[in-house]
VMD Tcl script that draws the C-alpha trace (Angstrom):
set ca {
  {241.05 60.99 146.67}
  {242.64 60.02 142.93}
  {243.11 56.52 141.80}
  {246.27 56.04 139.07}
  {246.12 53.19 135.81}
  {249.31 53.64 134.30}
  {249.76 51.79 130.72}
  {251.71 51.77 127.65}
  {254.93 49.64 128.44}
  {256.67 47.56 126.47}
  {259.78 46.10 124.75}
  {261.62 49.13 122.86}
  {265.08 48.92 120.61}
  {267.54 51.14 121.76}
  {266.66 54.55 119.99}
  {262.90 53.54 119.65}
  {259.87 55.10 121.49}
  {257.31 54.49 123.74}
  {254.14 56.54 125.11}
  {253.20 56.09 128.82}
  {249.80 57.03 129.85}
  {248.14 57.71 133.09}
  {244.54 57.33 133.49}
  {242.82 59.06 137.08}
  {239.88 58.55 138.69}
  {238.59 61.87 141.44}
  {237.48 64.97 141.33}
  {240.84 67.06 141.84}
  {242.70 65.90 139.23}
  {242.68 69.06 137.07}
  {244.83 70.79 140.53}
  {246.50 67.99 141.10}
  {250.35 68.05 139.94}
  {251.50 65.04 138.48}
  {254.88 63.25 137.97}
  {256.55 60.22 136.50}
  {258.61 57.97 138.12}
  {260.93 55.27 137.54}
  {262.90 52.07 139.91}
  {265.27 50.52 137.58}
  {266.06 46.83 139.54}
  {268.11 47.33 142.56}
  {268.02 50.84 142.65}
  {266.16 53.79 144.16}
  {263.06 55.40 143.22}
  {264.06 58.67 140.99}
  {262.49 61.19 139.38}
  {261.69 61.31 135.47}
  {258.70 64.61 134.83}
  {256.55 65.94 136.50}
  {253.83 68.52 135.70}
  {251.39 71.22 137.11}
  {247.84 71.67 136.74}
  {246.93 72.45 132.87}
  {250.00 71.72 132.25}
  {251.76 75.17 132.84}
  {254.99 74.47 133.96}
  {256.85 71.07 133.79}
  {260.18 69.55 135.64}
  {262.66 67.29 133.67}
  {265.24 65.12 135.13}
  {268.75 65.88 133.73}
  {268.59 62.54 132.35}
  {266.01 62.71 130.47}
  {265.86 65.99 128.84}
  {265.02 66.94 125.39}
  {263.52 63.39 125.36}
  {260.93 62.76 127.12}
  {258.10 64.84 126.99}
  {255.05 65.12 129.71}
  {251.55 66.51 129.06}
  {248.42 66.20 130.18}
  {244.65 66.11 129.01}
  {242.15 67.07 131.61}
  {239.19 66.45 129.44}
  {240.34 62.42 129.38}
  {241.97 62.70 133.20}
  {245.39 61.65 131.23}
  {248.61 62.52 132.05}
  {251.23 61.19 129.65}
  {255.09 60.44 128.70}
  {256.55 61.00 125.59}
  {260.02 58.91 125.32}
  {262.03 59.29 122.18}
  {265.54 58.56 121.73}
  {265.48 55.57 123.72}
  {268.42 54.18 126.15}
  {269.23 50.69 127.54}
  {269.67 52.34 131.05}
  {265.79 53.61 131.09}
  {264.80 50.26 131.13}
  {262.81 50.43 134.83}
  {259.39 49.99 136.17}
  {257.61 53.54 135.40}
  {254.94 54.87 137.83}
  {252.45 57.83 137.18}
  {252.08 59.58 140.87}
  {249.82 62.71 142.16}
  {250.34 65.04 144.61}
  {247.58 66.57 147.11}
  {245.29 68.93 145.00}
  {246.20 71.10 148.35}
  {250.06 71.52 146.63}
  {250.26 73.46 143.48}
  {254.06 73.13 143.17}
  {256.10 70.73 141.39}
  {258.45 68.11 143.30}
  {260.72 65.96 143.06}
  {260.94 63.76 145.87}
  {258.83 60.30 145.91}
  {257.41 61.28 149.14}
  {255.98 64.15 147.99}
  {253.60 62.35 146.07}
  {249.96 60.97 147.40}
  {249.07 58.63 144.73}
  {250.36 56.61 142.78}
  {250.35 54.38 139.99}
  {250.82 50.49 139.64}
  {253.35 51.12 137.72}
  {254.30 49.96 134.08}
  {258.05 47.92 132.95}
  {259.55 49.66 129.90}
  {262.88 47.60 129.08}
  {264.75 49.21 126.32}
  {267.40 46.53 124.30}
  {270.73 47.56 123.16}
}
mol new
graphics top color blue
foreach p $ca { graphics top sphere $p radius 0.5 }
foreach p [lrange $ca 0 end-1] q [lrange $ca 1 end] { graphics top cylinder $p $q radius 0.2 }
display resetview
């Protein structure tokens, strides 16, 4: 079992930055693929970024490439999402997610993730 707690959201002006954190509990964190998703009002949840265990491989949605960076600190059992050059269209609730430790590859579909944080609101004003 993995439990996730998201934090770090807030209100920021366009062009600004935020760093989201996801604190994980559970013995398998070091082996879990970790991802970030977001969901805007009236829209489906969408993939943002993901990292394999140890951060050896990462993947990003085209809409955030070059602006967002996913990283993980195994010593702290924490995964981060550094978000720079934020745009109003980045406004959404952001969710941290983890795949079961059995699955070692990055996935972009939310159904592939078994564990979810409670979400943190990010609002970017124009």
